[in-house]
PyMOL CGO cylinders between C-alpha atoms (Angstrom):
from pymol import cmd
from pymol.cgo import CYLINDER

trace = [
    CYLINDER, 51.84, 7.53, 102.01, 51.14, 7.27, 98.40, 0.3, 1, 1, 1, 1, 1, 1,
    CYLINDER, 51.14, 7.27, 98.40, 48.37, 4.86, 97.36, 0.3, 1, 1, 1, 1, 1, 1,
    CYLINDER, 48.37, 4.86, 97.36, 48.37, 3.55, 93.65, 0.3, 1, 1, 1, 1, 1, 1,
    CYLINDER, 48.37, 3.55, 93.65, 45.11, 2.76, 92.05, 0.3, 1, 1, 1, 1, 1, 1,
    CYLINDER, 45.11, 2.76, 92.05, 46.62, 0.53, 89.38, 0.3, 1, 1, 1, 1, 1, 1,
    CYLINDER, 46.62, 0.53, 89.38, 44.28, -2.49, 90.20, 0.3, 1, 1, 1, 1, 1, 1,
    CYLINDER, 44.28, -2.49, 90.20, 41.28, -0.32, 89.70, 0.3, 1, 1, 1, 1, 1, 1,
    CYLINDER, 41.28, -0.32, 89.70, 42.55, 1.05, 86.43, 0.3, 1, 1, 1, 1, 1, 1,
    CYLINDER, 42.55, 1.05, 86.43, 43.16, -2.26, 84.99, 0.3, 1, 1, 1, 1, 1, 1,
    CYLINDER, 43.16, -2.26, 84.99, 39.73, -3.53, 86.02, 0.3, 1, 1, 1, 1, 1, 1,
    CYLINDER, 39.73, -3.53, 86.02, 38.13, -0.48, 84.44, 0.3, 1, 1, 1, 1, 1, 1,
    CYLINDER, 38.13, -0.48, 84.44, 40.22, -0.93, 81.28, 0.3, 1, 1, 1, 1, 1, 1,
    CYLINDER, 40.22, -0.93, 81.28, 39.37, -4.67, 81.12, 0.3, 1, 1, 1, 1, 1, 1,
    CYLINDER, 39.37, -4.67, 81.12, 35.79, -3.80, 81.41, 0.3, 1, 1, 1, 1, 1, 1,
    CYLINDER, 35.79, -3.80, 81.41, 35.80, -0.98, 78.71, 0.3, 1, 1, 1, 1, 1, 1,
    CYLINDER, 35.80, -0.98, 78.71, 37.73, -3.26, 76.16, 0.3, 1, 1, 1, 1, 1, 1,
    CYLINDER, 37.73, -3.26, 76.16, 35.97, -6.32, 77.21, 0.3, 1, 1, 1, 1, 1, 1,
    CYLINDER, 35.97, -6.32, 77.21, 39.27, -8.25, 77.46, 0.3, 1, 1, 1, 1, 1, 1,
    CYLINDER, 39.27, -8.25, 77.46, 41.95, -9.38, 80.08, 0.3, 1, 1, 1, 1, 1, 1,
    CYLINDER, 41.95, -9.38, 80.08, 44.73, -6.90, 80.66, 0.3, 1, 1, 1, 1, 1, 1,
    CYLINDER, 44.73, -6.90, 80.66, 47.93, -8.61, 81.94, 0.3, 1, 1, 1, 1, 1, 1,
    CYLINDER, 47.93, -8.61, 81.94, 50.98, -7.05, 83.76, 0.3, 1, 1, 1, 1, 1, 1,
    CYLINDER, 50.98, -7.05, 83.76, 53.01, -8.46, 80.94, 0.3, 1, 1, 1, 1, 1, 1,
    CYLINDER, 53.01, -8.46, 80.94, 50.99, -6.39, 78.35, 0.3, 1, 1, 1, 1, 1, 1,
    CYLINDER, 50.99, -6.39, 78.35, 51.25, -3.26, 80.51, 0.3, 1, 1, 1, 1, 1, 1,
    CYLINDER, 51.25, -3.26, 80.51, 54.93, -3.85, 80.93, 0.3, 1, 1, 1, 1, 1, 1,
    CYLINDER, 54.93, -3.85, 80.93, 55.49, -4.28, 77.10, 0.3, 1, 1, 1, 1, 1, 1,
    CYLINDER, 55.49, -4.28, 77.10, 53.34, -1.18, 76.24, 0.3, 1, 1, 1, 1, 1, 1,
    CYLINDER, 53.34, -1.18, 76.24, 54.88, 1.09, 78.85, 0.3, 1, 1, 1, 1, 1, 1,
    CYLINDER, 54.88, 1.09, 78.85, 58.36, -0.30, 79.07, 0.3, 1, 1, 1, 1, 1, 1,
    CYLINDER, 58.36, -0.30, 79.07, 58.14, -0.54, 83.02, 0.3, 1, 1, 1, 1, 1, 1,
    CYLINDER, 58.14, -0.54, 83.02, 59.70, -3.63, 84.31, 0.3, 1, 1, 1, 1, 1, 1,
    CYLINDER, 59.70, -3.63, 84.31, 57.15, -6.31, 85.34, 0.3, 1, 1, 1, 1, 1, 1,
    CYLINDER, 57.15, -6.31, 85.34, 58.64, -6.42, 88.77, 0.3, 1, 1, 1, 1, 1, 1,
    CYLINDER, 58.64, -6.42, 88.77, 58.17, -2.82, 89.28, 0.3, 1, 1, 1, 1, 1, 1,
    CYLINDER, 58.17, -2.82, 89.28, 54.44, -3.01, 88.20, 0.3, 1, 1, 1, 1, 1, 1,
    CYLINDER, 54.44, -3.01, 88.20, 54.09, -5.99, 90.68, 0.3, 1, 1, 1, 1, 1, 1,
    CYLINDER, 54.09, -5.99, 90.68, 55.46, -4.05, 93.55, 0.3, 1, 1, 1, 1, 1, 1,
    CYLINDER, 55.46, -4.05, 93.55, 53.21, -1.00, 92.75, 0.3, 1, 1, 1, 1, 1, 1,
    CYLINDER, 53.21, -1.00, 92.75, 50.32, -3.35, 92.75, 0.3, 1, 1, 1, 1, 1, 1,
    CYLINDER, 50.32, -3.35, 92.75, 51.04, -5.69, 95.65, 0.3, 1, 1, 1, 1, 1, 1,
    CYLINDER, 51.04, -5.69, 95.65, 53.07, -3.44, 98.07, 0.3, 1, 1, 1, 1, 1, 1,
    CYLINDER, 53.07, -3.44, 98.07, 51.33, -0.47, 99.56, 0.3, 1, 1, 1, 1, 1, 1,
    CYLINDER, 51.33, -0.47, 99.56, 53.50, 2.57, 99.88, 0.3, 1, 1, 1, 1, 1, 1,
    CYLINDER, 53.50, 2.57, 99.88, 55.88, 1.45, 97.11, 0.3, 1, 1, 1, 1, 1, 1,
    CYLINDER, 55.88, 1.45, 97.11, 57.96, 4.29, 95.70, 0.3, 1, 1, 1, 1, 1, 1,
    CYLINDER, 57.96, 4.29, 95.70, 58.53, 4.68, 91.79, 0.3, 1, 1, 1, 1, 1, 1,
    CYLINDER, 58.53, 4.68, 91.79, 59.88, 7.36, 89.66, 0.3, 1, 1, 1, 1, 1, 1,
    CYLINDER, 59.88, 7.36, 89.66, 57.80, 10.01, 88.08, 0.3, 1, 1, 1, 1, 1, 1,
    CYLINDER, 57.80, 10.01, 88.08, 58.70, 8.59, 84.53, 0.3, 1, 1, 1, 1, 1, 1,
    CYLINDER, 58.70, 8.59, 84.53, 56.57, 5.45, 85.50, 0.3, 1, 1, 1, 1, 1, 1,
    CYLINDER, 56.57, 5.45, 85.50, 53.80, 7.48, 86.80, 0.3, 1, 1, 1, 1, 1, 1,
    CYLINDER, 53.80, 7.48, 86.80, 53.74, 9.35, 83.40, 0.3, 1, 1, 1, 1, 1, 1,
    CYLINDER, 53.74, 9.35, 83.40, 53.98, 6.17, 81.39, 0.3, 1, 1, 1, 1, 1, 1,
    CYLINDER, 53.98, 6.17, 81.39, 51.09, 4.68, 83.39, 0.3, 1, 1, 1, 1, 1, 1,
    CYLINDER, 51.09, 4.68, 83.39, 48.99, 7.85, 82.94, 0.3, 1, 1, 1, 1, 1, 1,
    CYLINDER, 48.99, 7.85, 82.94, 49.55, 7.61, 79.24, 0.3, 1, 1, 1, 1, 1, 1,
    CYLINDER, 49.55, 7.61, 79.24, 48.65, 3.90, 78.97, 0.3, 1, 1, 1, 1, 1, 1,
    CYLINDER, 48.65, 3.90, 78.97, 45.46, 4.22, 81.20, 0.3, 1, 1, 1, 1, 1, 1,
    CYLINDER, 45.46, 4.22, 81.20, 44.64, 7.59, 79.43, 0.3, 1, 1, 1, 1, 1, 1,
    CYLINDER, 44.64, 7.59, 79.43, 44.12, 9.17, 82.97, 0.3, 1, 1, 1, 1, 1, 1,
    CYLINDER, 44.12, 9.17, 82.97, 45.08, 12.02, 85.18, 0.3, 1, 1, 1, 1, 1, 1,
    CYLINDER, 45.08, 12.02, 85.18, 47.62, 11.58, 87.93, 0.3, 1, 1, 1, 1, 1, 1,
    CYLINDER, 47.62, 11.58, 87.93, 44.86, 12.00, 90.49, 0.3, 1, 1, 1, 1, 1, 1,
    CYLINDER, 44.86, 12.00, 90.49, 43.19, 8.84, 89.10, 0.3, 1, 1, 1, 1, 1, 1,
    CYLINDER, 43.19, 8.84, 89.10, 46.48, 6.79, 89.40, 0.3, 1, 1, 1, 1, 1, 1,
    CYLINDER, 46.48, 6.79, 89.40, 47.54, 7.91, 92.76, 0.3, 1, 1, 1, 1, 1, 1,
    CYLINDER, 47.54, 7.91, 92.76, 46.24, 9.32, 96.02, 0.3, 1, 1, 1, 1, 1, 1,
    CYLINDER, 46.24, 9.32, 96.02, 48.06, 10.80, 99.03, 0.3, 1, 1, 1, 1, 1, 1,
    CYLINDER, 48.06, 10.80, 99.03, 46.90, 9.15, 102.32, 0.3, 1, 1, 1, 1, 1, 1,
    CYLINDER, 46.90, 9.15, 102.32, 47.77, 11.34, 105.18, 0.3, 1, 1, 1, 1, 1, 1,
    CYLINDER, 47.77, 11.34, 105.18, 49.38, 9.29, 108.05, 0.3, 1, 1, 1, 1, 1, 1,
    CYLINDER, 49.38, 9.29, 108.05, 48.29, 9.45, 111.62, 0.3, 1, 1, 1, 1, 1, 1,
    CYLINDER, 48.29, 9.45, 111.62, 50.20, 11.90, 113.52, 0.3, 1, 1, 1, 1, 1, 1,
    CYLINDER, 50.20, 11.90, 113.52, 51.34, 9.39, 116.10, 0.3, 1, 1, 1, 1, 1, 1,
    CYLINDER, 51.34, 9.39, 116.10, 53.09, 7.38, 113.26, 0.3, 1, 1, 1, 1, 1, 1,
    CYLINDER, 53.09, 7.38, 113.26, 54.70, 10.61, 112.02, 0.3, 1, 1, 1, 1, 1, 1,
    CYLINDER, 54.70, 10.61, 112.02, 56.05, 11.47, 115.26, 0.3, 1, 1, 1, 1, 1, 1,
    CYLINDER, 56.05, 11.47, 115.26, 57.44, 8.08, 115.85, 0.3, 1, 1, 1, 1, 1, 1,
    CYLINDER, 57.44, 8.08, 115.85, 59.22, 8.18, 112.34, 0.3, 1, 1, 1, 1, 1, 1,
    CYLINDER, 59.22, 8.18, 112.34, 60.59, 11.59, 113.26, 0.3, 1, 1, 1, 1, 1, 1,
    CYLINDER, 60.59, 11.59, 113.26, 61.97, 10.42, 116.59, 0.3, 1, 1, 1, 1, 1, 1,
    CYLINDER, 61.97, 10.42, 116.59, 63.71, 7.48, 114.91, 0.3, 1, 1, 1, 1, 1, 1,
    CYLINDER, 63.71, 7.48, 114.91, 65.66, 9.78, 112.47, 0.3, 1, 1, 1, 1, 1, 1,
]
cmd.load_cgo(trace, "trace")
């Protein structure tokens, strides 16, 4: 599963810039739909296009590794998923 660190990046940017950062501001600056940003923040495992990842990295001036992390799923869950296909 892919884990986004968007909440952490927002908190870091707020601290650095000493101001509140809203989803609306991020949407306006990046061109990413507010609903997409909300899903990335609130729904673990949400999938998005690489263009959005690029825009977020540019906005937060960060590397991909700072924005997302791959979380290895348990082998039991993987086997269950494979058998359902």
